[in-house]
N, C-alpha and C positions, 0 to 999 in steps of 0.2 A: 545592241546592250555595250557591244564593244565600246563603243562613245562613253559610256559611265563607268563610276563606279562606288562601289556602296562603303558606306564610314560609319566605322563605330566608334561614336562618341561619349567620351567620360569625361564627369566635372563632377564637384566635389567630393570628392574621392582620395584617393590615396594612389603615391607611389611606390611599389614596393620595389627594391632595388636587390636584396640579394634572395632570391627564389631560386630554387632547382632548373630552372627555365630562363634565368637571367630574371628581366625589369616585368614586372606584372602590374596591371593597369587594372582597376578596381574603381566602381563606385555603385551606389543603389540602383538607379536606373539608368542603362547607358543608352545611348540615344545610338538607331541609326539613320544615315540622309544618306541618300542618292545622289551624285551630283557627277556634272558634266566635265570631262576632261580639259576643256576651252575657259573653265570660270578662274578669276581673278582670286587671288588670296586676299582682298579688300570684298569681294562679294562670300568670297566662303565664310568669314567671321562674319559678318551679316546674314548669311542664314542661317551660319551656329547660333545666333543672338536668338534669330525668330522661333525655333524650332523650339530652341529649351525653355524653358515653363516663362509662357509671360508675363511672370510677376520680377523677373530679371531684365533689367534696362539697362543692365551696364555694359560694356561693347568689352567684346574679347580681347585678353593683354598677352595672352600669351598661349602659344601652340604650340605641342611636341607630338612627334609619330614614334610609334614603335615600329622595329626592323629586327630581322633575324639576321644572324650572324653563325656561317657552317662554321664548326669544330670538328676537331678530330669522332673518327667513329661513326659519321653519318647524321650525329647528333646537330641539334640549332641552340643558341641562344639569343638571348632577344633584347634591343639596346634602345635607345630611343636618341631622337633626332630634335631640333628646333625649328619649326617652320617660321620663318621671319620675313619672306618678300615671294617674291614670283617665280628668283631663283631654284632655293630652297624646296620652293612648294611641285615644283617642275621635276626638282629631283628624287622627291618623295615618290612622283606617280613615275617616273623611271624607276626606284627600286621595285614598287611594285608589280607592276610591268613584267619586269625579268622574273616575280616568283611567282606571276596571278596560276600558275597551276599549283601549288602549294596553299594559297593565299586566297583568297574571294573576296576578303575589302580589307580597309588600311584601319585601322587602330590612333585614332589622336586621342590626346587629352589637353584640356583646354583650363584656362585659369581668367575669369573675370578681373578689371577694374574694379576698385574699393570703393566705394561709398564716400562721401565727406567724414561720416561720423566713424568708419573704420579706419581712415589714414590717419585721425586726429586722437583714435587711441594708438593706433601702431606709435605714431609720433612722439604721445608720452610717453609708453615703453621703450624706444629706443632713445630719448634722451633722458631716461631714468635709470643713468651709471656709477660708476664712481667717481668723486671731487678730481682724480685726474680727467676722466674723459670728457665732464665735464666743460674743460675749457676749448670744447670748438664754440661752445654758443660766444659769438663775438659780441653782442647785445649787453650790458651791464643792466638788468631790472633793478630799481631800489624796491627792498620786500615790504613797503607797507606800500606800493603805489600797483592798482594792477596791471598785467603787463600787456595786454591792450591797447588801457589807457596810453604808455609807455611808448611802445609802438607809436601808436597816433601824433606822441607828442616829438619824438624822433623827428619823423618824418616832415612833420611843420621847421622842429628844427636848418634840416637839410637842407629845404624848398626856400628858405629864407637866406640861407648862406650862396650865392650864384656869383660868378665870373667868369667871362669871356677869354677864354687862352688868346695870349699877344696873336698867335699863327692858329687861323682855325683849324679844328681837326677833324675828319668825319665824322659822323654816328656809326655810319656800316665801316666797319672794319676790311679791307681786300680778304677776296677768299684766302688767299696767303694764307693768313695771320692763320684761320682753321685749317687748312688744310693738314690732314696726321696722315701718313702712313705707315700704319701700324706694323707692316710687315718689314718697313726697313728698321725695326725699332727690335730688331730680336737678332740673336747672338749668331755670325753666318758658317752655320758651322755645315761642311758638308757641298759647298755649292759644284762641284763639277757635277754632282748626281742630281740637280735642282734642270727639271724640263720646264723650260723658260719659253718655250713655244707654243703663242698663243691662235696663231693665223696656221689657217692650211696651208702645207707647201704647195706651190703652181710650179709648174713644168713649165722649163723653159722661161719663167717671168712673167706668164700669160693666166688668166683668167680662164676654166669650160664650165661648160653649161653641167650642170648635177654640183659642181661646187657648194660644199653647207659649209657656215659660220656659228659660231655660237652666241653670238647678238649682234645688233644692227650699230654698234656701236663697232664690232671689228669688221666688218662691212665697208662702214665710213674708211676705218682706218688701212684697211687693204686697199681700197682706191684712192688715198689721200700717198701712200707710201711707194703705190703704183706709178700716181702719177706724177711724182715728184724724180723718179727714178726714170723715167722714160723723156722725161721733159716736156710734157703735152701737161693738156688740162681737159678739165670735164664740166658740164654744167647740170643740174639737177633738173629735173623734170618733173616729177615725182615724188615725194617723201610723206609718206603714211608711214601708220604704226606699222604695217604689215607688209608694205611692196617699198621700193627704192628702184627710182630711175632714172638713169644720167643719160648724156650723150657725148659727146666729143664737142670742142668751142669752136671746133669747125665742122661741124653736122655738115650735108649738104653741099659743100662747097670743096671738097678734095677730101673728105673724110667720111667715111660711115661707122663709126664705131661707137658703140652701144650697149648698155648693160641695163637688163631688170633683175632685182632679189629681191625675193619672196620669200616670209615666214610662214614657216610649214607648221603648223597646230601637231602636228602627230607624231612629228619628228620631234619638236622643241628645238628646233634651229632655221636656218635663214638661209636657202637655198637659190644659190643662180640658175634663173629659169630662160634667161634669153641674154649673147651673145653673139657678137657678130665680130670678132676677130680685134687683131693687134690693130695697132691705129694705122692710118697708110698717110696722116697727115705731117706735116712739116715744120719746126719754125724755128725760126732765126730770134735769138735772144739779143737783146740791145742791149749795148755792156754800156750804154751814156744815162745820165740822168735827163729828168725830163723836168722842163724848168718850172712848173707846175706842181712837182715834189718836193715840198719845200720838208723840211726837220718836224715840223711841227704838224703837215698832215702825216705824214707815217708814223709821229711819236702816237696821235688819236691813234689808229689801224693797228698798233703793234700795241696797243695799254691790256684789252685781254689777256697777250701771252707773258707779261710781264705780272701783271696783276695775281697770273697764276705760279709763275717762276720769277722770279725777277732777278735769279741767275743765268737767264737765257744768252748763248749765246750769241755773238756779233753773226759771225756767221749764218745761224739761224734766221736773226734780225733778217736779214739780208734777202735768204729764202724767204721767207716771210713774204718783204717787199715784193720779190721778184715772181711769185704765186699770185699775189693779188694786184700788182700794178704793172706787171710783164717788161719792168725795169730792174735791172740790175745796178743799186747802188753801192756809194763808194762807200772804204771800210769807214772812212772818217765820219762822214756823217753819218751811218746806221749806230756807229758808237753815239756819237750824239743825240741822236734820238732816241737811243735805248737808255742814256741819264735823262733827259726831260720827262718819259715815261716814268720811270721810276721817284721823281722828284713830285710830277704831280698826281703818282699815287699815294705814294709814303711820307711828304714832306722831302723839306731840303736841307741839308746837312747843318747848316748852324742854328736856323730855325729849331732841328728836331733837339741838338744839346740846349736851347731854351725850352721846350717844353715837356725836357726827361725828368726836372725834378718836381712840375707843376702834376706828371702823370703818376710821380710816382707817389706823392702826397694825396691823387685823389684813392688811390689803391691802397695805401694806410689806411685813410680816414671809410674806406668801405671795409677792409680785414684786420683792423684795427692789432690784429698778431705778425702780420707780416713783417718782413727783417728790411730794411735797407739800411746801407752805411757809405755813406761818400766819402772819399778822401781826395780835398781841393789843395788848388793854392793859391795865390796872388795871382792879381792880373795885372800886367805891367805893358804901359807903352812909350816906348823910349825908359828911360828910367823913371817916370811914376807913379806910382800904383792907381790902379784905375776903380776908384770905390765901387762896391756894388756890384763887382764882377767876379766870379772864381773861375778858376780855368780846373775844369773836372780829369781830375789824375784816376783815381780808381772809383770803382760802387761795388758793391755786394750786395746780392738780395735774391732770399725766399719768400717764397708764397705759403701762408699757413695749412694751406692744405698737405703741400710738401713735406712741412715740418711736423705736421702729426704723423704723416702715410710712415716716415722713416721709424715711428715706434714698433711700427705693426709689419717691419718687411725683414728679411733677413738682414741681422749684423753684418753687413761688406758694403765698403764704400771703395767705388772706380774713381777716379779723379785723372783728368786730362788737361793740356789745353790744345787751343785751335786759333790758327790768326785769321783778323779780320783781314778785307779784301778792300774795303770803301775808299771814300777821299780821306781818313784818318789808320792811319796804321794802328797799332794793338791787338789784344789776342781774348779770347772768350775764356775762360775757364771753365769746369762743368765740373758736379758731383754727384754720380745717379747711385741707388742703389735696387733691389729686384725683388719682387712680393714671392709671393710661394707658390706663383705659377707660372715663373720663369719671365713675369712682365718687368720691364725697366721702368724703374721709377726716377725721373731726375728731380733731384733734391736739393739743387743751389748752381746758383752763377755771380759770375764775374766777371767786370768787364774791367781788362789792366792794360797796362803800357807794354807787355810783353812776359815771356817766363821769368821772369828775374826770381831770384831767391824772396826780395821785398815784395815783390807781387805773391808769390804761392804762402808766403808767411801773412796775408793779409787774408788772403783766401782761404788759408788752413784755420786760422786765429779765429775768425768770425763764424766760418763749417763748424768748430769744434765749442764755441760759444752758444751759436743761437739753434744748432741744427740737430747734430749729433754729439746727443749729450750724455749717453747712457758710455757703458765702459764696458770692454771684451770686442771692441770693435775691429774688422779687420781691411786694415786700407792698401788698395793694390793702384800700382801707377808705375810709371818705367822708373827708370833710374837716371834720370837728370839730374846735373847736379844741387840747381836751383831747389828743389823739392826736397831734397836729401839734406839741404843747407836748413831750410823751413823747420823741419822737422826736427833737426837737432835743436833747436831754438826755440822749440815751443814748448820748454817744462818739464817735460814728462805728460802731455797734453796728447801727444800723439806714439807715445811708448807706453811698452810693457809696464806696468798691466791692464791701462787705460785702451790701450789700442796696439795692434801689431801688423807693422808697415812690412808688403812683403809687394816683388816685384814681377812684370810682366814675362810670362818667360817667352815674348815672342822675344822684346824688348831684349831682351837678354841674348838670345840668339843672334837678334843684327849686330848686338856691341859687339859679340865673338866674332861673326864674321864680319865685320869694318875691323877687328884687329888683326884678324891670321886672316884672312882671302881663303880661308878650307871649308868650301860650301862642301865636301863631302862626310862632314863632321857636322853639321850642322841636324839632321837627328839623330845623332848620338846626344848633344847636348840636351835636345831637347826629351827626349827618352831617360836621362837622369834626374831633369826637374818632374817626371809625370810619373812617377811610380805610385800609385795608389796606393798609397799603406799607411797608417796613423798609429802610432803605435809608441809605446815607452824607449828611451835610448839608455845604455849601462851608464853614462856622464849625462846626467840629468840636466835642460838647462832650463832657461827661467817659462818658456815654452812647456816644458814639459812637465815642471812641478805643477801649472797650473793645470792644464789637462788631463792628467794620466793619476791614476789610481795602481801603482805596484804591485801591492799585497795578492789580490785575487786573478791573476790574468798569467795565462801560459807563452812561454818566451818560443814556442816553435813561430807563430807571426811574426816577432820580432826577427829572428834567427832569416828566416827564408829574405824579410825585405832587407837586410843588410847585408845579405847575399846578393842581392842584384843589384844593388844600388852601390856597394862595392866592386862586384863583377863590371858592369859598366863604368864606372870609374878609374877603374884599370886599363879596360879599353879604353879611354880617353888618354891615360896616360904613357900606353904605350905609344902611341900615335906622336907623342910627347909631352916631356916634361911641362913645356911654359904652358901648355893647354890648362894642367890641370893646376898650374902655380896663378893662373888668371883666375881661373875659377875660383879655387881656395878663398880667393880676398873677396867673396862673399859670403854672407853666411846662407849654411843649406836652410835654414829656417824659412827665409828670404825668397829659394828660389824653388825648394823642391817638397811636393804636397807629402811626400812623406814626412817630414819633422815641421811641419807649418801650423801642427797641433789643432786642425779642424780650422782654423779661422780664413782659410778662402773659399770653405762651402762649397770645394768644386774646381773655382773660378781660376785658370790660371793664366789669363789675359785679360787688358782691359777690353774685352771686344764689347762691352756693354756702352762705356762712354763712347768708344768709337762709332757706334750707331749713331749715336746721339746727336756725335759731332757731323754724321753724315744728314742725318734730320735736317738740323738745321742748316748745312751747308749753303742754301738757298738763299738762307736772310742775313748771312755774316758778311754778305754785299753791302745792305741795307744800311741808312742809318740810324744811327744809335736808339731812337725812340720806336722804331717800328721792327728794331731785333728782340729789345726788350719785350714791346707788343706781341710778338707772335712768341714767345717762352710764355706769356698769359694766355693767348687764346689757345695756343696746341695744348699746353697744358691740363686746361678745360676742359677740352676736346675727349681727350685719353682719360680724365676722370671720369667725366661723363659716362663715355663707352664703357670703359670698367667696374663701375659700381651696376651700371644697366646689367652687364653680363656676371659680376659676382648675385646679383637680387635674383635673376633667373637660374643659378644655379640651383642657391640656397634654399627655391621655391619648388625646383623638380627632386629635391630632399636628398645633395648630392652633399658628404659632409666634407671631404679634399678635395682639391681643387684639380682639374682636368686631368693636368702634365703629370701630377703625382701620381693618380690617379690610374692611369693608364701606365705606367712606372709599378706600379703594385702589384696590377696585375702582372702584368711580365714576371718577376718575383717569383709570383703567386706561384705560375705555372713551371717557372721551374724548379719549385721547389721539391720534385721527386726522386726519387731513388738516392735518397739522403740522408742515411746512419743518422742517431742521435745516443749519445753519452752523457746520463747526468752525472754531473761532479762536485757540484753544491746545488739542491732544490730552492733552498730557503734565498741563497744571495745569487740564483739563477745563473750559473755557472755549466755552461755546456761547452762538450767536443762534438764535433760533428767530419762526418766522412765521406765521404762521394766516392759513388761507386760508376761504374767501373774504375775510374781514375785511383781511389783510394790515398787519395790528397787530401790532410785534414785539416780543419780549423778551430780553435777557441772560439766561445761566443760569450759572452758577460751582457744577460739583457739587463740590467741593474744601470752599471755603467756605461750602457748603447756602444758596445765595444763586438766587434768581430773581424778574424785575421784578414777576410778578402778586405778591408778596408772600406767598400760601400758603405757600410752600415754608418758609420764617420764620418766619410763624406759627406753623404746625400740626407742625413738622418733621418732616412727613412729603412722600415725592416729590410732587408736584403732576402735572397731565398734561403742562407741558414739559419736567420730566425726565424723566416714563415715555419722551415720543418722544425724546429725549437718550440716554437708557440704549439702548434699541431701537436706535436708527440704529448706536451705538459699541458693542454689541454689550458692556456692563454691566452688572454685575448691581445693580436699584434695592433692595434689600433693603438695600444695604450705606449707606444714606442715609436709613433709616428709624430714629426717635431709639430707642434703648435702650428708653427710660421705657414705648415701648408694645409690649414684646416680654415675652409670655405668661411667660418666665421672669422677669422684674421682678415682671409682675403678683403673681404666687406669691409672692417674697420680700414684698410690700408685707404681708400678710396673714400672713404665716409663725408668726408670736409668737402665740401665743394668750394669752388669759387665763386665769386659773388661777383654781379655785372656793374661796372662802372657808372652806367648809365651817360645821359647828356654832360655834357664839358657844364652847359651852364650851371648844373647843381653841385658842381665843385666846388670844395671851400678854397677861399680867395687864399692865394700865395704870395707870403710877404718875405719869401728867403732871397736872396741874393740871384742873379743871371748867370747861369754857364756857359761856358765858350768850349770850344774845344782847344785840345794840347796844341799850339803851335805847333812845337817841336816833332808831332805826330803825323803832322800832315804829309801827305805826299808831294811832292815836288817835281818829281823826275817827270818827263812825257813819256805817253807810252802807257801797257798795260803794266799793270805790277806784277815787280819777279816773283818768280814761285818761289814759292818756300818750304812747299813738303817736295823734299829729296826724295826719290829713290835710291835706297842703298843697296848692298851686295843682294842681299834675303831677294827684295823686292823685285830687283831686275832676272834675278834668276827664274825666278816662280809666273815672269809673267812674260821670257824669251822662250818663245816655241825651239824646237833643239833645230840643231845645226844643220843644213840640207844643201846638198853637193847641187848646182844648177845644170850639172855639166851629166851627172849619172842617175840624179834624185835620189840617192844612197844617203842615209844621216848619217855625221859623224865625224864630216872633214867639207872643208869646202871648194869651190872649185878649181881655186887655185895648187889645191892637194892630191886635185883628181888623178886618179892611174890613168886612168882613161884619155887625160888628155896629154894629146903629142907636144913636139918644140924643145927645144935647148932650153928653157926659162923653168923647164919644171923636170926638177934631179930624180922623181919616182916615178917618172915615164915608163911608159912599157914601149919598147920598139918591136916591129911587128915587120 
């Protein structure tokens, strides 16, 4: 029985979250099933569907298992995890094998797909919302017409309107459009502590028998890295689901290199079972092109690479040609083949400008609430005006799901611009927000001529008019003069009390280093801005009057914060009065977390929008329509995934988002050994004292403030609030902001994108023909000039410490080494 496991399956029951043992699964008649470890995930769902009541014909839609987590004192608490694929199923088996001495079976909870009747009932309840929420419905049905008849009439009308595009657009979009790296869409926190090694360490760069890999893909990746590094090649002789067998291309004629890797079911990994050692063959690299190896042939060969990553480097194209054809092509031909591959996949540049208004009109036809705003210029040929042709100058767009999503996100917006790398110059402006689970939500885009004040005014005015319509929003950006000029001329739309403009502390640090070249003050500047305390000031600014209630709060926390702020400020002044004079020119509510009124929501940088720029980096060298399509399909992928995750978490009876739940548990565990003194029970004002440090904090639950500052920054109860709630028998859940509740997170991704369908079903376009701006076309030869320059802060972060090549000691160079002899070195020691 070692190769089998017993499952206890719960269904049509409940998941109890807050019990003495943690999570508990209950149902009337749990089912016992014995399965082998080799069973696949799909087979498991089929077995469960068959074993449970025969009247249930629906398939399993959700599976989660219960596992134990050791806590203090030798006790255990139970938590749950989802089983979604083969990898998570193997992880479940691994957890069981580690604890099988204490637990003799695995507990599962399953849910089934709903029937058509149940889905109709849920959909009716889903759409029975307030008048504001009803705006998510795209079709408008006349009250006197049956809905089914209206749908049929609409389909018929759309079918009658058919128009083929001037240039044929592929119905199936390239995979690059839909690929989404969610890991890249998170703030880069502490990257130096991330273990990115996925492949096993190979001693001396060689494989060894018994070496293990996590998956078949890891095996292939390791072999490709090995062959590229060694300048050799291999041929696959057997590639099965459980076996991978390859030999050198010169096997039998001077080289006996071969490798066999087998999947080990019991270990849940792939293991090298046979390996003959390193290559003994030699390969002479040909540096000249073959006469038949023209650019069209190579373009067809690299299409899969370009389709996945249009920003692939030319050197990578050369390496791919060398790997496939054993020839080293020239840089010029490799660049030419890449451009041909991009054009064949994503369309030409001029044709892309023509297709852009047609595609946007189709998008607005499918999504009537989408926002698209063009700014164009007349086209001239010489001195003559060309009719029916307009030069695209700027375009702003935001999809309706993004507009609706922002209503349920945190009231924070980050904006930034990034340059385009293609045939035409330009700049992509992006605005993003964040949901209650700290997921990045892009809300608006624009393509403009550059980061000018006019361009930012165009973007921010449309953003304010169509997307960010509520007041009390925090806006975070860098200190670009054009952004500040655009906000100044916004007629109060981006000024208090409607919005609060704040600066990224990283850019302030960069500006400071660029001004003074004082890298040793870098950390001090950041620390001045990141004092975590939100409280009132004696000289109330406009921000303070809106956010603070002076009457019922103690001065202890304020005094401590001011002292800390003033201490660091004076420390900077001691280094030089010019430093503090420069810092004084920036209002402290625009850079200091202690005085921002809480509108930052803890965000000190523009990391969110920088991550989106990184995600879209591969699309920034594509034709304009392909770039816009990439935003459409990737956002659809994002919303689809996050909608499913939110639904699964709600079905599992979770109240708050995953990230906030973890933070709440951490604060709850840290709430011990704190004394509470009640000052005003009716107004919920308390004072707490931490033991044994004796530090005191004032807590005002009604105004949601604590001297520690975490309550105001995060909008979730800190350890002091948990202590007060436990002492006074108050419900701490009342003090968690609504944005963190799963119902609110679900609403962020509630509205979905609509497929555009076949271009022949799109409405007929009667507008002018668009062309690119001739003044933005790149005319200089060679690759585009780098537009992202590393400043003093970047170079010091990226540069390793200086190390002497003579003695190997850090801190000096070889020319100043004391061990170096000669008259040219005055510091040299003579022996």
